[in-house]
N, C-alpha and C positions, 0 to 999 in steps of 0.2 A: 755132228754134236753129239745131235740125238737121235736113233735111226731104232724102226721097230720092223718087225714082220711078222704078220698074222696074230700080233701080240691077243690073247683071249684067256679070259678068265671067269671059271665058274664057280659057284657055290650051290654044292649040291645038285636040283635040278633046273636052277638059276641059273641063266646064260646071261653075266653082268656085263662083259667086254667082250665083245668076237671080232677077230680079225682085222683087226688096228694096226694099217701101217703109216708109219710118219716118219718123217726124214727133217729136220730142222736145222740148219747150220749154223756155222760161227756166225756172230750179227744179225742175226734173224730171231722175230719175234711172232710166236702162231698163238692164234687165238684160239684156245677150245671152247665151242657154243654146244648147249644141248640145254633139255628142261631137268628140274630136279629127277636125281635118280636116271639119267641116261647115261653114267658110265665116268662122266668126267674123273672125279673122287678115285675110284678103283684105277683106273689107268696111270694117274698122279702116283698113286703110291706103290703100283708095278716100276714105274721110272726111278721110284726112291729105294728098289729092291726091300719094301716092309710087306708088299706079297708077292708070293711068287705064281710067275701066271702058270695058268694052266696048261698052255699051249703055246707057240710060236716064241719070238726072241725079242728081246731089245737091249740096246749096247747105247750108253750113254757115255760121251768124254772117251770114249775108247773101250770102255770098260763094259762088261757082261754082267746084266742085274740079276742072276743069279748064281753065277761062277764065283763072281768079284765084288760082291756086295759090299765090301771094306769100303774099296776103293770108289763106288759109287758115290757112298755119301760123302765120301771126303770132296769130291767134284760139285756136289748140288747145294744149292740154297732152296729150303721149302719155306711156304708160305702156307700155310695151312687154314682151315677155316676157324678151328678152333684153337687158339693161340697156345694154351698152356703156359699162361703166363706166371709169375709166381710173385703175389701181390703185395706180399709184406718185404718185398726186394727193394730197394731202388732198384732206377732205371741202368746207372753205371753197373753197377753192383750185379747186375743181371745179365748184362751186357759182358762184362768181364768174366763172369763164373762162365759164358759158351765160348768166351774168346779162350780161355784155359782148355775147354773140353777140346775145342780144336787143335791145342798147342801153338799157339800162336805166342811169340816172344813178348815178352813185357813191354818194352818199346813201341813195338810193333801194333800189339793188343790197344794200347793206351792211344796211340794215333786214330787208329782206325774206330773206335770209340766215338771221340770226339769230331772226327769227319762226319760220322754218322748221323751223332745227336746234333749237329748241326746245320746239316742238310737234312733233318726234317723239323728242324724249329724245335728241336727239344732241350737244347742247353740247356737253358736254364732251370729244368724239370730235372736233372741229371741225378738229382739227390731226393726227391721226391719218391714216395711208395707207392708201387705202380697200381695199388688197390685205390690210389686220388684220381688216377689216370683218367679220362673220359674213353669211352669208344674207339673215337678217333685217332686219339694218344696213344692207343693199346697196339691199335691195327700199323700204327709206325712205327713202335717200337720195336712189333713182332717180324717186319718188312728191314728193320735193319739188322734185325738178329742174324735175317736169311741171308743177309750181304756181306755179315759181317767177314769171313773169313775169304770175301774175295773169289767166291766160287765163277766155275766158267757157264756153271748150268743154272737156272735159276726156275721154278715152278712154283708159280703165283697163283693163289685160290681168294679170287674175289680180292684183290689188294686194294682197290678204294673204297669198299663197303664200307657205310657209316661215318665216310670221311666229307667235311666241311669243302666246298666248292676249291677253294685256295691251298689246302691240303694234299686235295686227290690231283691237283695240276703239279704240287712237289712231285708226288709218286710220279704220275705220268712222264714229268719230264726226267727223271732220276732213270725210270725204264729207257728211254730214248735215250740215255749216257750211256747206260748199260749195254746196249746192243750197239752203240759205236764202238767201244769196245773188243767187241767180237766176242760178245756172249751170246749164248742160246738161249732163249727165253717162251717159256709156253704160259701162258695167261690163261684159266678157266674164270669165265666171269658170263655173268647175266648183262653187264652193260654193255650195249651193241654199238654205241656211238663212241666209246674207249676201245672197243676191238678194232673198229673201221679207223680211229687214227693211229694206233700204235701199230698193229699185226700188218705183216709181209705175207702172212696165210691165214686162212681161216679156214677149220676144219668142225661141221655141225655134226655131233654126234647123239645117234636117237635109238633107245634100245642096244645100246652093247655096241654098234655099226656106226660108223665115218658112212652119213649119206652126202654128204659135199664136202671138197678139199680143192681148195685154188687159192692165187690172191684175189683178194678185192675187187680188182679190176678184171681177174677172167671172171671172176661169177656173175658182176654186172653185165657183159657181154654175155655170159650162159643162159640169163635170166631176161635180162632185156634187150639184146643184141645191141647194135652198133650205138657209139657215143649222140647222146641228142643236144644240141646245142637250140639259144633262144637268142634272138637277133631284137633288138627293141629298139625303135626309130623314134626321131622329132615328130615327124607328120604323118597324117595316116597314105597310106600304098596307092589308094583309090584303084585295087583292083591290077595293080601294072608292077613288075619288076623289073630289074636291070637283067641283063644275064648272068645266070649263074654257072660255077664248075660242075661239068659231066655227074661229077660224083654226089651231087649234092641232092637227096630224097626230103621234098618237103612235108613236115607230117602234120602241121596246123598251121594257119595262118589266121589273125585277128586284124584290127583296123589298122594298127601302126606295130603290130611284131608277127615274126614268125619264128617256128622250130622247123629243124631239118636235123638231117642223119648226115655223116660221112664218115669213110673208113681211116681218113687222112684228115684227121683237125688240124695237123700241125700247118698242112699244104693249103688245104681248103679253106679257113677261117681267115689267115689273109687275104685270101684272091676275096671273100666274100667282101669284108672291110671296102677293099679298094674298089669294087665294082659299086657299093651305094654310094660312097662316097665320091665317085666318078660322075652319080647321076643325080648329085647333088641331092643325096637325099640325107639327112643324120643321123646319126647312129648316136643314140644313148648308151647302150651297152649290150654287149655280146657274151654270154657265160654257157658254161654245162650246164646242164638240166640236172641236180640232184636225183642221183638214184639210190636211195640208201641199203644198208646190210638189213635192217629190220623186214623189209619189205623181201628180200632173199629168204633170210630165216623163218621168216613166217610160210612161204610156200614151199621151203622144203622139207619142213615140217609136217605142214597139210599134207604133201606127195606121198611122205613115208605113212600117215596115219589111212591114207586112201588104198595105199600099196597091200 
């Protein structure tokens, strides 16, 4: 659905984006992470045919971003950092205006506007002027505009910025639903927890180059090794353990807990529980030790700085 090869953009002597290779299929969400000025927005602008690449190429929904810009724009819904809302217009009229630009038939336009206003909790504000909206409400309306023509590709820049927790959850749920409806989504965000929750792929961009790319689980294994689990027990171990599966590697142990790694948790973890219970050692909990995307992000950025 979204495919790039060596996508690059230079402004004079400044290389804003260099050699970006991405592939986002239907039903996938890619989170594009990076510091301010890393090249995220420039990449999105090339994918929407707003900027022409200096070199390389990109296709969106099967259309070339340079040779077929009109078709690309028809296939893409975009949420930008600066929304460009018309503050004197009521919310309904604003969406209706864009629905007309997308040449949606009147009945379809009306139905779609009502669905989106309801989805984002804006129905009772449909005829209020946008100048009265809070920042979070404007963000939701801008996202509704991006989704209005039901595009197969969504490019979202900080989709939950300035939203309260309830509104942010509504937006994340909407993005999950869009993924299940076989759309391709790229999210540019600084919210690492949000990226971890939503994304099938993570790409970290630094000074215009992709420095890390892969699924969240693949990146955890690349940076942290095999999954680590913590077993907490009802009584002290007193220095003794029941027999353990052969692939278990003990990492740490305390009075009534231990941490271990295994390459095959689906096979090993039930056996661990069975062995401890057979030895009459009660188990309080068994869970994977969290390894957050934030640690991967900071290490990747620092490694890029040092290289």
